[in-house]
C-alpha positions as CSV (number, residue, x, y, z in Angstrom):
1,M,46.3,97.8,-10.0
2,A,46.3,94.2,-10.8
3,L,44.4,93.0,-13.6
4,A,42.5,90.7,-11.2
5,D,41.3,93.6,-9.2
6,H,39.0,94.8,-12.6
7,L,37.6,91.3,-12.2
8,I,34.3,92.9,-11.0
9,F,34.0,95.3,-13.8
10,L,33.7,92.2,-16.3
11,P,30.2,91.2,-16.0
12,V,29.4,94.8,-17.5
13,L,32.3,95.0,-19.7
14,L,32.0,92.0,-21.5
15,P,28.4,91.8,-22.7
16,L,28.4,95.6,-23.6
17,L,31.7,95.0,-25.7
18,A,30.1,91.2,-27.1
19,G,26.9,93.4,-28.2
20,I,29.1,95.8,-30.2
21,V,30.9,93.6,-31.9
22,L,27.6,91.5,-32.6
23,L,26.4,94.5,-34.5
24,L,29.5,94.7,-36.9
25,P,31.6,92.8,-39.8
26,P,31.2,89.4,-39.9
27,F,28.8,88.6,-37.3
28,H,26.2,91.4,-37.7
29,D,24.5,89.3,-40.2
30,N,25.5,85.9,-39.6
31,L,23.6,83.5,-36.9
32,E,26.1,80.8,-37.5
33,R,28.9,82.9,-36.0
34,Q,26.8,85.0,-33.6
35,R,25.4,81.8,-31.9
36,P,28.9,80.5,-30.7
37,F,30.5,83.7,-30.2
38,V,27.7,84.3,-27.9
39,M,27.7,80.7,-26.0
40,A,31.6,81.8,-25.6
41,V,30.6,85.2,-23.8
42,N,28.0,83.4,-21.4
43,L,30.9,80.5,-20.6
44,A,33.3,83.6,-19.7
45,L,30.3,85.7,-17.7
46,L,29.5,82.2,-15.6
47,L,33.3,81.8,-14.7
48,V,33.7,85.5,-13.9
49,A,31.1,85.1,-11.3
50,A,32.1,81.9,-10.3
51,L,35.2,83.6,-9.3
52,L,33.4,87.0,-7.4
53,L,31.4,84.7,-5.4
54,G,34.6,82.7,-4.5
55,K,36.3,86.2,-3.6
56,A,33.0,87.6,-1.8
57,L,33.3,84.7,0.6
58,Q,36.2,86.1,2.0
59,A,35.7,89.8,1.7
60,P,33.3,92.2,-0.8
61,S,35.3,93.1,-4.0
62,V,35.0,96.9,-4.4
63,Y,35.6,99.1,-7.8
64,L,35.4,102.7,-8.1
65,L,35.4,104.0,-11.2
66,G,38.0,106.4,-12.6
67,N,39.4,106.4,-8.8
68,W,36.7,108.9,-8.0
69,Q,35.9,108.7,-4.1
70,P,32.6,108.5,-2.9
71,P,30.1,110.0,-2.7
72,F,31.2,111.4,-6.5
73,G,32.4,108.1,-8.1
74,I,30.8,105.3,-9.5
75,L,30.9,102.6,-6.9
76,L,30.5,98.6,-8.1
77,V,30.2,96.1,-4.8
78,A,30.4,92.6,-5.5
79,D,29.7,91.0,-2.2
80,Q,27.9,87.5,-1.6
81,L,24.4,88.3,-2.7
82,A,25.7,90.3,-5.7
83,S,27.9,87.6,-6.9
84,L,25.4,84.6,-6.0
85,M,22.7,87.0,-8.3
86,L,25.6,87.1,-10.8
87,V,26.0,83.5,-10.9
88,L,22.1,83.1,-11.3
89,T,21.9,85.3,-14.0
90,A,24.8,83.7,-16.0
91,I,22.8,80.5,-15.4
92,L,20.0,81.7,-16.9
93,A,21.4,83.5,-19.7
94,M,23.4,80.5,-21.3
95,T,20.7,78.0,-20.7
96,T,18.0,80.6,-22.6
97,H,20.6,81.1,-25.2
98,W,21.0,77.4,-25.9
99,Y,17.0,77.4,-26.5
100,A,17.2,80.5,-28.7
101,S,19.7,79.0,-31.0
102,A,17.6,76.6,-31.7
103,G,16.1,78.8,-34.1
104,D,14.1,81.6,-32.2
105,D,16.9,83.8,-32.7
106,G,16.4,84.1,-36.2
107,R,12.3,85.1,-36.2
108,G,13.9,88.8,-36.3
109,P,16.9,90.8,-36.3
110,F,19.4,91.6,-33.6
111,F,18.3,88.9,-31.0
112,Q,22.0,88.0,-30.6
113,P,22.9,91.5,-29.4
114,L,19.9,92.9,-27.8
115,F,20.5,89.5,-25.6
116,M,24.0,90.7,-24.7
117,F,22.6,94.1,-23.8
118,Q,19.9,92.9,-21.5
119,V,22.6,90.5,-19.6
120,M,24.8,93.5,-19.3
121,G,21.7,95.6,-17.8
122,I,20.9,92.9,-15.3
123,N,24.3,92.5,-14.3
124,G,25.3,95.9,-13.8
125,A,21.9,96.3,-11.5
126,F,23.0,93.6,-9.2
127,L,26.9,95.0,-9.3
128,T,26.2,99.0,-8.5
129,A,26.2,100.5,-5.3
130,D,24.7,103.9,-6.2
131,A,20.9,104.7,-6.5
132,F,21.6,106.9,-9.8
133,N,23.6,104.3,-11.8
134,L,20.8,101.7,-10.5
135,F,18.4,103.8,-12.6
136,V,20.9,103.7,-15.3
137,F,21.1,100.0,-15.5
138,F,17.7,99.7,-15.2
139,E,17.2,101.7,-18.5
140,V,19.8,99.9,-20.5
141,L,18.1,96.3,-19.3
142,L,14.8,97.8,-20.4
143,I,15.6,99.6,-23.6
144,A,17.0,96.3,-24.7
145,S,13.5,94.6,-23.1
146,Y,11.4,96.4,-25.2
147,A,13.1,95.1,-28.1
148,L,13.4,91.5,-27.3
149,L,9.5,91.4,-26.3
150,I,8.8,91.8,-29.9
151,H,11.3,90.0,-31.6
152,G,9.8,87.9,-34.3
153,G,6.8,90.8,-34.5
154,G,2.8,90.2,-34.3
155,K,0.1,92.3,-33.4
156,H,-0.5,90.8,-29.6
157,R,3.1,91.0,-28.7
158,T,3.1,94.9,-30.2
159,Q,0.3,95.4,-28.2
160,A,1.8,93.8,-25.1
161,A,4.9,95.8,-25.5
162,V,3.0,99.2,-26.0
163,H,1.7,98.5,-22.7
164,Y,5.1,97.4,-21.0
165,V,6.6,100.4,-22.5
166,L,4.1,103.0,-21.4
167,L,4.4,101.8,-17.8
168,N,8.2,101.8,-17.6
169,L,8.2,105.0,-18.9
170,I,6.0,106.3,-16.3
171,G,8.0,104.2,-13.8
172,S,11.3,106.0,-15.0
173,A,9.8,109.3,-14.2
174,F,8.9,108.4,-10.9
175,F,12.4,106.6,-10.2
176,L,13.9,109.9,-11.4
177,I,11.9,112.2,-9.1
178,G,12.5,109.8,-6.1
179,L,16.3,110.0,-6.5
180,G,16.1,113.7,-6.5
181,I,14.4,113.8,-3.6
182,L,16.8,111.4,-2.0
183,Y,19.4,113.6,-3.3
184,A,17.9,116.8,-1.8
185,S,17.6,115.1,1.7
186,F,21.2,112.9,1.8
187,G,23.2,114.9,-0.3
188,T,24.4,111.8,-2.1
189,L,22.9,108.7,-3.9
190,N,25.9,106.3,-3.2
191,L,24.1,103.4,-1.0
192,P,26.9,103.2,1.7
193,D,26.9,106.7,2.2
194,M,23.1,107.1,2.7
195,A,23.3,104.4,4.9
196,E,25.6,106.2,7.1
197,K,23.7,109.3,7.1
198,A,20.3,107.8,7.5
199,S,20.3,108.1,11.4
200,Q,21.3,111.5,11.3
201,L,18.9,113.5,9.2
202,S,17.2,116.6,10.5
203,P,13.3,116.0,11.0
204,D,12.8,117.8,7.8
205,N,15.1,115.7,5.7
206,V,13.5,113.0,7.1
207,I,10.3,113.7,5.7
208,L,11.9,114.2,2.3
209,A,14.0,110.8,2.6
210,K,10.7,109.0,3.4
211,A,8.8,110.2,0.6
212,G,11.9,109.3,-2.0
213,G,12.3,106.1,-0.4
214,L,8.2,105.2,-0.9
215,L,8.4,106.5,-4.6
216,L,11.7,104.0,-5.2
217,L,9.2,101.2,-3.6
218,L,6.8,102.1,-6.0
219,V,9.0,101.7,-8.8
220,F,10.9,98.5,-7.4
221,G,7.2,97.2,-6.9
222,L,6.3,97.9,-10.6
223,K,9.4,96.3,-11.5
224,S,8.8,93.5,-9.3
225,A,5.1,92.9,-9.8
226,M,3.9,94.0,-6.6
227,L,0.0,94.5,-6.1
228,P,-1.3,96.7,-7.6
229,L,1.7,96.8,-10.2
230,H,1.5,93.5,-11.4
231,F,-1.2,93.7,-14.4
232,W,1.5,94.3,-17.0
233,L,3.1,91.1,-16.8
234,V,0.9,88.4,-17.5
235,R,0.2,89.7,-20.9
236,T,4.1,90.8,-21.5
237,Y,5.2,87.6,-20.4
238,S,2.7,85.3,-22.1
239,M,3.0,87.0,-25.5
240,T,6.5,87.4,-26.3
241,S,8.5,84.0,-27.5
242,A,10.0,81.0,-25.0
243,P,13.5,82.2,-24.6
244,V,12.7,85.6,-23.8
245,A,10.2,84.9,-21.2
246,A,12.3,82.5,-19.2
247,L,15.5,85.5,-19.4
248,F,12.7,87.6,-18.5
249,A,12.1,85.6,-15.2
250,I,14.9,87.4,-13.5
251,M,13.4,90.7,-14.2
252,T,11.2,90.8,-11.5
253,K,14.2,89.2,-9.3
254,V,16.0,92.8,-10.2
255,G,13.1,94.9,-8.6
256,I,13.1,92.8,-5.5
257,Y,17.0,92.7,-5.2
258,S,16.7,96.4,-5.5
259,I,14.2,96.8,-2.5
260,W,16.4,94.2,-0.3
261,R,19.6,96.7,-1.1
262,V,17.6,100.0,-0.6
263,H,15.2,99.4,2.0
264,T,17.4,96.7,4.0
265,A,20.7,98.6,4.0
266,V,19.7,102.6,3.8
267,F,16.1,102.2,5.8
268,G,17.1,99.0,8.1
269,D,17.5,98.9,11.6
270,Q,20.4,101.4,11.8
271,A,18.6,104.0,10.2
272,G,16.9,105.7,13.1
273,A,13.7,107.3,12.2
274,L,13.7,105.8,8.8
275,S,13.9,102.3,10.1
276,G,11.2,99.7,8.8
277,L,9.8,102.3,6.1
278,A,8.6,99.9,4.1
279,S,7.9,96.9,6.2
280,D,3.9,97.8,7.2
281,W,3.3,98.5,3.3
282,L,4.8,95.0,2.5
283,W,2.9,92.7,4.9
284,V,-0.6,93.5,3.1
285,L,0.9,93.9,-0.7
286,G,2.8,90.7,-0.3
287,I,-0.2,88.6,1.0
288,L,-2.6,90.1,-1.4
289,T,0.1,90.0,-4.2
290,I,0.2,86.1,-3.9
291,A,-3.8,85.7,-3.2
292,V,-4.3,87.6,-6.7
293,G,-1.8,85.3,-8.4
294,A,-3.2,82.4,-7.4
295,I,-6.5,83.4,-8.1
296,A,-5.6,84.9,-11.7
297,A,-3.7,81.0,-12.0
298,L,-6.6,79.3,-11.5
299,A,-8.6,81.0,-14.3
300,S,-5.2,81.1,-17.0
301,Q,-6.2,79.0,-20.4
302,T,-2.5,78.7,-21.6
303,L,0.2,77.2,-19.8
304,K,2.4,80.5,-20.6
305,T,-0.3,82.7,-19.0
306,L,0.1,80.1,-15.9
307,T,3.6,80.6,-15.5
308,A,3.3,84.3,-15.6
309,N,0.9,84.1,-13.0
310,L,3.2,82.0,-11.0
311,V,5.9,84.7,-11.2
312,V,3.5,86.9,-9.5
313,V,2.7,84.4,-6.8
314,S,6.5,84.1,-6.3
315,A,7.1,88.1,-6.1
316,G,4.6,88.4,-3.2
317,T,6.4,85.5,-1.5
318,L,9.6,87.3,-1.6
319,L,7.8,90.5,-0.9
320,I,6.9,89.1,2.7
321,S,10.1,87.7,3.8
322,I,11.2,91.4,3.3
323,A,8.6,92.4,5.5
324,I,9.7,89.6,8.3
325,G,12.8,91.8,8.3
326,T,15.3,89.1,9.7
327,P,18.4,87.5,8.4
328,E,17.0,84.0,8.7
329,A,13.9,85.1,6.2
330,M,16.2,87.1,4.1
331,G,18.2,83.7,3.8
332,A,15.3,81.7,3.0
333,A,14.2,84.1,0.5
334,I,17.3,83.9,-1.3
335,Y,17.2,80.2,-1.6
336,Y,13.4,80.7,-2.5
337,L,14.5,83.2,-5.2
338,L,17.1,81.1,-6.8
339,H,14.2,78.2,-6.7
340,S,11.6,80.2,-8.5
341,T,13.8,82.0,-11.0
342,L,15.4,78.6,-12.2
343,M,12.0,77.0,-12.2
344,T,9.9,79.5,-13.9
345,A,12.1,79.7,-16.9
346,A,12.2,76.2,-16.9
347,L,8.3,76.5,-17.4
348,F,8.7,79.3,-19.7
349,L,10.6,76.9,-22.1
350,L,8.7,73.7,-21.8
351,A,5.8,75.9,-23.0
352,G,7.4,76.6,-25.8
353,M,8.2,73.1,-26.7
354,I,4.9,72.3,-26.0
355,Q,3.5,75.0,-28.1
356,E,5.6,74.2,-31.4
357,Q,4.2,70.5,-31.1
358,R,0.7,71.1,-30.4
359,G,0.1,73.1,-33.6
360,Q,-3.1,75.6,-33.6
361,A,-4.0,74.2,-29.7
362,Q,-0.3,75.6,-29.3
363,D,-0.6,75.6,-25.2
364,R,-4.0,76.5,-24.6
365,F,-5.8,74.0,-22.1
366,V,-8.0,72.6,-24.6
367,R,-8.3,69.1,-26.9
368,A,-5.7,68.7,-29.3
369,K,-4.1,65.9,-31.2
370,P,-1.7,63.7,-29.2
371,L,2.1,65.3,-28.8
372,P,5.0,63.8,-31.1
373,Q,7.1,63.5,-27.9
374,A,4.3,63.5,-25.2
375,V,6.5,61.0,-22.6
376,P,9.8,62.9,-22.4
377,L,7.5,66.3,-22.2
378,G,5.4,64.6,-19.6
379,I,8.1,63.6,-17.4
380,A,9.7,67.2,-17.8
381,F,6.1,69.0,-17.0
382,F,5.9,66.5,-13.6
383,V,9.3,67.4,-12.5
384,V,9.1,71.2,-12.9
385,A,5.4,71.1,-11.6
386,M,6.1,69.0,-8.5
387,A,9.3,71.7,-8.1
388,V,6.9,75.1,-8.3
389,V,4.5,73.2,-6.1
390,G,6.8,72.4,-3.2
391,M,6.4,69.1,-3.1
392,P,9.0,67.1,-1.7
393,P,11.8,66.4,-2.3
394,L,12.7,69.2,-5.1
395,S,14.0,72.5,-4.3
396,G,10.4,74.4,-3.8
397,F,9.5,72.0,-0.9
398,L,13.0,73.3,0.9
399,G,12.7,76.9,-0.1
400,K,9.0,77.5,1.2
401,V,9.3,75.1,4.8
402,W,12.6,77.6,5.2
403,L,10.1,80.4,4.7
404,L,7.6,79.2,6.9
405,Q,10.1,78.8,9.6
406,A,11.3,82.2,9.2
407,S,8.1,83.5,9.7
408,A,6.9,81.2,13.0
409,D,8.0,83.9,14.9
410,S,6.4,86.9,13.1
411,V,2.5,88.4,14.7
412,H,1.1,87.7,11.2
413,V,2.1,84.0,11.1
414,A,-1.3,83.1,10.4
415,W,-1.7,85.0,7.5
416,V,1.8,84.1,5.9
417,W,1.3,80.5,6.5
418,S,-2.5,81.0,5.0
419,A,-1.1,82.3,1.8
420,I,2.1,80.3,1.1
421,L,0.5,77.1,2.0
422,L,-3.1,77.9,0.0
423,S,-0.9,79.2,-2.6
424,G,1.0,75.6,-3.1
425,L,-2.6,73.8,-3.2
426,V,-3.8,76.1,-5.7
427,A,-0.3,75.3,-7.9
428,L,-0.9,72.0,-7.3
429,V,-4.6,72.2,-8.6
430,V,-3.8,74.2,-11.7
431,F,-0.9,72.0,-12.9
432,S,-3.1,69.2,-12.5
433,R,-5.6,70.4,-15.1
434,A,-2.9,71.8,-17.2
435,G,-1.2,68.1,-17.2
436,T,-4.2,66.5,-17.9
437,S,-5.4,69.0,-20.7
438,I,-2.4,68.8,-22.5
439,F,-1.3,65.0,-22.3
440,W,-4.4,63.3,-21.5
441,R,-7.4,65.1,-23.0
442,V,-6.1,64.1,-26.7
443,Q,-8.2,63.1,-29.9
444,G,-7.0,61.7,-33.3
445,Q,-3.8,60.7,-34.5
446,A,-0.3,63.0,-33.7
447,G,0.3,65.3,-36.5
448,A,3.6,65.9,-38.2
449,E,6.9,64.5,-36.6
450,I,7.8,67.6,-34.8
451,K,10.8,66.9,-32.2
452,A,12.3,69.2,-30.5
453,H,16.1,70.6,-31.2
454,N,18.8,69.3,-29.2
455,L,19.8,72.1,-27.7
456,Q,16.1,72.7,-26.4
457,W,16.4,69.8,-24.3
458,L,19.7,70.5,-23.3
459,A,18.5,74.2,-22.0
460,L,15.3,72.5,-20.6
461,S,17.1,69.5,-19.0
462,S,20.0,71.6,-17.4
463,L,17.6,74.1,-15.8
464,L,15.6,71.2,-14.1
465,M,18.7,69.3,-13.2
466,L,19.3,72.5,-10.9
467,A,16.1,71.8,-8.9
468,V,17.6,68.3,-7.9
469,L,21.3,69.8,-7.3
470,M,20.0,72.6,-5.0
471,V,19.0,69.6,-3.0
472,V,21.7,67.6,-3.4
473,F,24.0,70.4,-2.3
474,A,21.4,72.2,0.2
475,G,24.0,72.4,2.7
476,P,26.4,74.3,1.2
477,I,23.6,76.7,-0.7
478,T,21.5,77.7,2.6
479,E,24.9,78.3,4.1
480,L,25.8,80.7,1.3
481,S,22.4,82.3,1.6
482,N,22.6,82.6,5.5
483,S,25.9,84.3,5.0
484,A,24.7,86.4,2.1
485,A,21.9,87.7,4.0
486,E,24.1,88.5,7.0
487,E,26.1,90.4,5.0
488,L,23.3,92.1,3.8
489,F,21.8,93.2,7.0
490,N,25.0,94.4,8.5
491,G,25.9,96.7,5.5
492,L,29.0,98.1,3.6
493,T,29.6,101.3,5.2
494,L,31.8,104.4,3.4
495,S,35.0,103.6,5.6
496,Q,34.6,99.9,4.4
497,V,34.8,100.8,0.8
498,V,37.7,103.2,1.4
499,E,39.1,100.5,3.3
500,V,38.5,97.3,0.9
501,Q,38.9,99.5,-2.6
502,P,42.3,98.2,-4.4
């Protein structure tokens, strides 16, 4: 087997090895050595993800650990969607790590190795094609997130972490129960194998499979902040540090991605009696998630809380795309997912920079002293706000227009258009209030000359530039999104796994 055949495993192996190395001398207690080392690993992950995406455009990469054949072996698949998510994760990891390296990583121990283990779990969740292995990678990323959440300490972070940990432990228990039910009905947890067997199940096993599938929908809904399982997110994201919250912007997308994988590949149109298992639920839950997130955004009192509520709105928007259930809607959702992840991460980083410069007022919407760097921060706020609202010519506008077009033939088109357009109007209102409070409602003189670190500006400006580049290169990106959606709907069969593997 050639070295290139092992490329698919590197997004998991590299951060795993890096995290272990960072715990050992001479790196374990030296941030000046850890930072450039992790930067190099992040760059390598971006290059590997780009190479995998290039290969996926020709054919999906398949990797069987130990060369154990399905349904027993652990299967990794890097198709176009998985590879695109790896690229997104690498970009997000690189930019948030730049920001953290300006000083946030020194406010508590083990930030750098925890960061690498978090990236490992996220990458593994995107690559795996086995439901039990998905559970394993979920646990890896969750364990790392528990520690990153309270990094730097503090009463409020600890309280938020307790709720977050308890809810996810309950979710993990339901995950295992759901997997047990699915294994009892399918006899396998290999996703391509399950997809082939879905239409051939006996009536008794169909009932079991529906119960297991709905349990997994519950678990993935918890991870993706679907109503009524979203209440943990706002407090958790708003209490942690800016770079951790920005990295967590992709955590809800792992839940959305899991729904895409399981409920499109296994419970899709070809699944017979199991087809469309989640669609009836997702229409209502998606629209209500948008509504509740928008109402909560109106009541937000800080910029980080506002951003967290907008993450809930974006989760509802993506759930609607799953309910529509067409490749066109899925292609629009992939583009929108890329946009929303990058822009909410940028908002969290911007909120962190504003917090540092406003003193006791932090990022609350109250009158305070002028910001020392009000002009560049105000420009950054305007750009990211317009992108999130969906105003032309930035990426948010293209993503929302594409989603509206994809839902035009749906029987629920009135509800979908109302939810998406009204949530955009709410976002415009709350950003106007936030910008006015932070940048214009000032009193007194600017405090001590606190300036953002160059690495913080590099991270923020890189994310904002991507909102522009997603418009400049909208043609190739939309083609890739459509192609990834078509490939997802067509699915990867067990016979194809055997044929594609090296």
